[in-house]
N, C-alpha and C positions, 0 to 999 in steps of 0.2 A: 098270358104271354103274348097276347096280340095287342096291336096298337092301331088306333084310327088316325088317318091323315086329315089334319085340319086345313081347310082351304080358306077359312075366314081370316081376313087381315086383322092384325092386332092394332087397336087404337091406343095411341099414347096420349094420356091425359096430362097436360102440362102441370096440373095441380098435384099430380103424383110424383113429380120430379123433385129431388131434394134441392135445397138452395145451394147454388154453386159456391158462393163465398164461404158458407159453412163447411162444405166439403173440402175446400182448399185449406181452411184453417185446421180442421181436425185431421184430415188425411195426410196433408203435407207434413204436419209435425211428426207423424208416425213414420212417414217415408224417410224423412231426413234423419230420424233416429237410427235407421239402418245404414245411412251414409256416414254417420258420425265417426265410426272407427277409421274411415278412409278420408277424413277431412283434408289431410295433407295432399293426397292425390287429387281430391276435388279442387283444392286451391290451385294446383298446377294445371288442371284442366281449364279453369277459369282464366288463369294467366295466359295460357296458350291461345285461348279464344280471343282475348283482348289484343294480344300481340299480332295474331293473324288478321284481325279486323283493322288494326292500324296500318299494317303492311299493305292490306288490300285497298286502303283509301289513298295510298301514295300515287299510283299511276294516273288518275284523273287530274291531280294537282300538277304533276309533271307535264301532262298533256296540255294543260292551260298555258304553261310557260312555253311549250313548243310552239303553240299557235300564236301567242301574243308577243313572244320575245325572240326565240331562236330562229324561226323562219323569217319574220319580217326584218330582223336585224342582220340576217345572213351570218349567224354565228354557228359555224359548223361544230366547233368544240362543245359548245353548250348543247347543241342538238344531240350529239352522240352521248354526252353525259346524261341528259334527261332521258334518252331512250334506254340507256343502261339502267337508270333508276326504275323505269317502267317495267323492265324485265326482272329486276331484282326483287321488287315488291311482291309479285305473285310467287316467286321462288321461295322467299322467306315465309310467306303466308302458307304455302304448301307444306314446308317443313314443320311449322308450328301445328298445322292440321294433322300431320302424321302423329306427332306427339300427343295431341289431344285425343285422337281416335284410339291410340294404344291405351292411354290412361283411362279413358271412358270405358273401354272394353274390360280392362282389369277390374274397375270398380263394379261394373254390372255383373261380371262373373262371380266376384266375391260376394256380392249381395245375394245373388241367386243361391250360391252355396250356403250362406248363412240362413237364408229363408227356408231352404229345403230341409236343412238339419233341424232348425227350430220347429218347423211344421211337423216333421216326422216325430221328433221328441215329444211335442205337445200332444199329438194324436195318440201316441203310445200311452200317455197318461190318462186318456179317457177311459171310462168304464166300459165293460163289455156291452152294456146296453146301447152305447153310442154306435158300436159297429153293427149290432143287430138291427138298428133302426136306420142307419145310413144307407143311401142308395149305392148299389154296386158301381164302382168306378168313380164315385163322387170324390172320395178322398184322394185317390190316385190322380184324378184330373187336376185337383188343386195343387198337389205337390209338383206335378210335372207341367201341365199346360199353363196354369195361372202364374206360376213362378217364372216360366219362360216369358210370358207376357210382361211381367214386371221387369225382367232383364232387358227386353226390347225397349220398354218405355224409358228406362234409365239411360241405356246406351244410345238410343236414337232420339226419341221424342224430347226428353228433358234436356239433353245436351244441345239438340237443335234449337230448342226454345231459348237457351242461354246464348247460343251462338248468334241467332237472329236478333235477339234483343241487343247484344253488344254491337253487332254490325249496324243495326238500325240507329242506335244512339250515336255511334261514330259518324255515320253518314249524315245524320241530321245536323250534327255540330259543324261538319265541313260544308254542307249545303248552305246553312245560314251564314257561315263565314264568307261564302262566295257572293251571295246576293240574297238579302232577306225577302225581296219582292218575288223573285222566282221561287223561293222556298215556300211562300204562302200559296202560290199557284199549285206547286207540287203537292202540298199537304191538303189541298181542297178535296182530293179524291180519297184520302185515307179513311174517313168514316165508312165508306162503302166496303172496306175490307173488314172492319172490326165489328160493326153492328150485327150482321147475320151470324157471326161465329158462335155466339152464345147458344142460340137456339139449335143450330146444327150440332154442336158439341153435346148438348143434353140429349138430343134425340139419338145420336149415335151411341151414347153411353148406355141408354136403356137397351138398345138393340144388341150391343156388345154383351151385356149381362145375360140376355136371353140366349145369345149364340153360345156362350160358355156353358149355360145350363144344358142346352141341347148336346153340346160336345161331351159333357159328362155322361149323359144318357147313352150316347153312342159308345163311349168308352166302356160303360157298364155292360152293354150287350156284347161287345167284343170279348171282355174278360169272362163273361158267363159262358159264351158259346165256343170260344177258342181254347179254353182250358181243357185238360185231359178229361175231367169229369163231364164238362159240358159237351165236348165233342162225342164222348161215348154215349151220353144221353140222346143226342141228336141222331146218332146212327142207329141206336137200338129202337127208337120210336119213329125213325124215318121222317123227322120234322125239319129237314134242311131247308125245304122251300118255305115252310112257315116262318122259320127264323130269318131267312133272307128277306121275306116280306116285312117282318118286324123291323129289321135293320134299315130297309129301304124307306119305311115310313119315318123313322127318326132321322135318317140321313137327309130325307127331303125337307123335314122341318128345319134342320140345321142349314141346308142349302138356301131355303127361302129367307131365313132370318139373316144369314151372312150376306146374301145378295142385296137385301134391303139396307143392311148396314153399310155396304160398300157404295151403294148408289145415293145414299143420303148426302145432300150438299153438292151434287154434280152441277146444278145450275149456278150455285154459289162459286164453285171453282171456275166455271166458264166466265162469269162476270169479272172475277179477279184478274184473269188473263187479259180480258178486254181493257180493263182499267190500266194495266201495265203498259199497254200500247198507246192508250189515250194520253197518259201523262206526258211523255216526250213531245207529243204533238202540241199540247197546250204550252209547254215550256218554250218550244221553238217559236210559236206564234207570239207569245208575250216577249220573250227574249229578243227575237228578231226585230220587234217594234222598238225595243229599247236601244238596240244597236243602230238602227236607222236614225234614231233621234240623237245618237252620240252619247247616250247615258250608260252604255255598257260595251265591254270589249267582246269580240267574237270568241276568244278563248274561254271566257267564263261560261258561255252557253255550251260549248263543246264539253268542257269539264263537267258542267252541271248535268247534261244529258247522260254522260258516262256514269255519273254518280247515281242517277235516278234508278238504275238497275240495282244498285246496292241499297236503295231506299224502298222501292216497291217490292222487290223480290223478298227481302226479309219481312216486310209487312204482310205480304201474301203468305209466306211460310209461317209467320207468327200466328196468323189466323188459322191456317191449316193445322199447325202443330198444337195450337190451343185446342182445336177439336180433338186431335189424337190424345193429348194429355188428359182431357176430360173423359174421353172414352176409356183410357187406361185405368181410371179410377175403379172401373168395374173389377179389374184384376185384384186391386188392393182390397176392395170391399169383400170379396170372397175369401181372400187369405186372412184378413183381419177377423172375419166372422168365425173362422176356425180358431185363430189364436185367442179370441176373446171367450171361447168356451171354457167354462169352469168344470173340471172333472167331477163327475158325480161321486166318485170314490177317490179320496185323496187323504194324505196324512194329516192328522190333527196337528195343530201348532205345538202341542206338548207331547206328541207321540213318542213312545219309548222304543228302544231296540231290544229284541229278544236275542240274547247272546246264546242261551241254551234252553232246551225245551225238554220237559219230562214226558209230555204227551197227554195231559189231562184235558178233556174237552167237555164243556158244559153248555148245552142249549137251554136257555132260560126263557120260558114263556114266549117262544119265538113265533112270529107271524111274518108273512111276506106276501106281497102281491106285485105283479108286473104293472098292473093298471088299477086305478081306484075301483073299489066295489067288486073286484075280482080276486079274492084271496086264494092263493095257491097253497100256502102253509099256514096253519092256525094252531096257536097255543102248543107248540112243541116243547116239551120238557124232557131232556135226555142228558144223563151224565155218563161219560165214558172215562174209565180209569186208565192211567198210563199203561201201555202195553196190551190193552184189551182189543180184541178183534170183534167188531160189530158189523153185522150185515144189515143192509137196508133193502127191503123188498116191498112189493106192492103192485097193484095194477098200473098200467100205463097212465101217465098223467097224474100220479099220486103225489109227485113232488120229490122223488128220490134224488135225481141229479141236481135239482135246485138246492137241496139241503147241503150237498157238498160244495156247490158254487158259493153259497153263503159262508161256509167255513174258509174258503180261499179268499173271501171278501171280493169276489167279482161283482157282488151286489151287497147292499146293506139291508138289514132287516127292516120291515115296516114297523114292527114293534118287538120288544124283547131284546135279547143280547146273546152273543156267543163269546164264551170265555175259553182261553187256552192257558192252562196253568194259572188260572185265577185272573188273567188279564183280559179285559174286554178288547176284542181284536180291533175295534174302532179306535182304540188308543195306542195301537202298536204300529210301528212303521211297516208299510206294506212289504217292502223288500225283505225285511228280516222275518216277517210272518211266513211268507211264501218260500223262504229259503229252507224252512224246516218241514215243508210239506211236499211230498212227491205225488204225482198224479199220472194215472194211465186211464185215458178216456175210451169210450166206445169208438169214437171216430179218431183214428190214428193219423197224425200229421207228420210227414217226413219231408225234409227239404231236398231240393234237387242237388244233392251232394253225395259224398261217399258214406258208406256205412259207418266208418270210424267217426266222421264229423257228426253224423246224426245221433249216434249213441253218446258221444262226448259233448253234445250240446248242453247236457245237464251240468257237466263239470269240464270246462274247456282245458283245465290244467291236468286232467286225469292222464296217467301213464297208459301206454298201450296194454300192459299186462292187467291193469285195473279194468280197462274196457273189456278185455277178454274174459276176465273173471265174472263180470256182470252178464256177459253174453252166455257164459256157461250156465249160470244160474237161471237164465231165461230160456235155456235149451235151444239156443240159436247159434252157438259157437261152431259146432261141427258143420252146420249148413254154410256159414260164412267162409270157413277155411276151405270148403270144397269149391268155392267160386274161383274162376281164373284170376281175378284180381284181389281176392280175399276181402280184407277190411277196406280196401281202397275202391271197391266196386261202387259205381254211381247208381243210386236207386231210382233215378228218374223223377219227374215231377210228381210230388205227393207220394212217392214210393211205388209208382205203378208198375215197376219192373219186378216187384215182389208180390207174392200172394197175400191175401188178407191176414192169414195166420202168421206169416213171416213178418209183416209190418207190425202186427201187434206184439210179437215177441221182441222186436227191436225196441218198441215203446216201453215194454216192461224192463228191458235191460237198461234203457235210458233212465228210468225212474230208480232202478236199483243202484245205478252208479252214483246217483245223487246222495244215496244213503240217508234218507230223511227220517226224522223221528215219527212223523205222522204220514201215513200212506193212504191214498185214496185210489181204489180200483173201481172204476165206473164201467161195468160190463167188460172188464179187461180180458176175459177169456171167451167173449162171444163169437169171435171169428176163428176159433181153433177147432180142429176136428177132435174127436174123442181121444185119440192116441196122444196128440200134443197137449190136449187139455189135462190129461192125467199127469203127464210129465211136468207141466207148468204148475199144476196144483201141488204136486209133491215138493217142487222147489219153493213155492210160496209158503207152504206149511213151515218150512225151515226158516225162510227169510222174514216172515212176519213176527217171529219171536222177538220180543223186546220193543216192538213198534206198536203204536196205536194205529189201528187199521179200520177204515170204513170201506166196506165192500158193497157196492151197489150191484145187484144181480137180478136178472130176469129168470135165468135158469137156476132153479132152487137147489138142484143137486150139487152145485158148486159151493154152497155156503153151509153145508151141514156141520162143519167143524168150528163155525163161529161161536164164540162164547155166548153171544146173545144175538137174537134176530129181532129187528125192529120192523114191524109191519105198518106201512103207511096206507091210509085210505082216505081219499078226498082231502088231502092236506093235513090230516090228523094222525096221531099215533093210535092205531087200532089195537095192536097187540105187541107185547115184548116177552121174549122167552127163548129157551133153547129149541132145537129142531124137534126133538121127541115131545117136549112139553107142549109145543104149539100144535102138533099133530093130535095129541091127546085131547086138547081143548075143543077141537073140531070147529074152529072159527074160520076167519078169512084165510089165514095161512094154509090151513088144512084143505080148504076148498081150492085154493090156487095150486097146491101141490098135487091134489088128485086130478085136477083138470090138466095140468102139465104132464103128469105121468101117463094119463090116458092118451094124450096127443103123441107123446114119444113112443108109446107102445104101438099105436097105429102106424107111425112112421117106420118102426122096426119091422112090423109085420109086412108092410108093403115093400 
């Protein structure tokens, strides 16, 4: 839980940087695929930019005529007309700018919406193993922070890139039309803007990616420590200072990387501003010499210098925006890295849909391991008839819960197969398979919502009386109706306003409301006191009739009425039989039972 603060500066090896041209070809194609549904709005944005650029180029041309014609010829009408045009140009450019900003914001928000939904949907398709291996906060950071960065890039950087490119093109055309000699003088400084931009952009891109990684780590720490469970753990163990120190370490790393990212290219920016001031000086020197020789009119120089701002400023911004656009590729890299993930568990191309299920389950020569050379389940052969109640017991780490996870197809077997009604579940559509299986796990998860919404999560269309019926069966209805708000009571984050037994009974009611043909109870009564456990057990005895049931239990007293008990030991089936039969054998089950009975006797005596 601790973290060391690294003070060593990160060296960026240019050989490690990807080729910019390849990034642009590959990434930009994918970026524009998200813009394709909004191509009409994008075309309007481009049209607005072009119109604004043309209107912005009008005042210098009018200024040239003011200096060369209206004032020397004493033409007051022409003077006022030209001045009106000089005012109208910026006004029209501003109106087109408002339209462009609105449309750009609309496109950016829609793309962010599409990306967030697509990311969320794609992440939900990943296997459980993805979530167990992912860093806490990493997925949330990509859905929130990275997508927000994409929106900023589209709304600000990409639009600014187009805007400056169009303004630069229009200004270049007008400048050359005024005087090609002065245009060459003005363009002599442009290489100083463009050449350093590539290296600065690549460096900032690497730093941006590292800053995003640090941000994800900080987000993970906040999610861990500011949740109800995390806050409780900190208070119980008094580790607030320790966790603050851990956050400070990661926040310092984020600060250092972000500071270096923001300072990269600062000398480059200073030089660009210097060149913006140097350009007009050169134009006045060269143009003044031409005027003195009689080769050029004064109005041309005045208009030319006025247009230089529309040449150098876009060139400067193009270089800077180029840096920002290259930096923003880091956002897309991280998002596309998630979108490119292939779910480890997915529907086969020819997967079938299970419309109805009898409940026959067949584990055939089943083996499973989370990591190579570390088998957790080995050579499991087990056939369960429809409607049969089978208990799975064994020492901790024997693979009991893993076996039920494989039935739900949260993971796929390393070897062997699992069949439901004769169908290999790898050839069954996931949604239809899980629609016939109800689960109550040892760790109950409730949403920060009402009791009604939490129970009805299994069947959103269930009527209130059906919810109440499931609650009665789970021995929780009387408790709910005794609350001030009844079924509309908000349970709090993860149900922390309820006791552990109340949470678990709600989870049982939720599973019963689903009315599945196959029911998995994974330590489902572990959080209940003896009185409630007796009531729940009596309800389950009635409700398990007609269902195929797998009961994973550590407390052996809860599974005596199972038709068969399967004892797992080190990933293998050690024993199978009824309660009395296994006790008579005197094997592992008998040893576990005697050990547990002795512990419970000692607890009762104390």
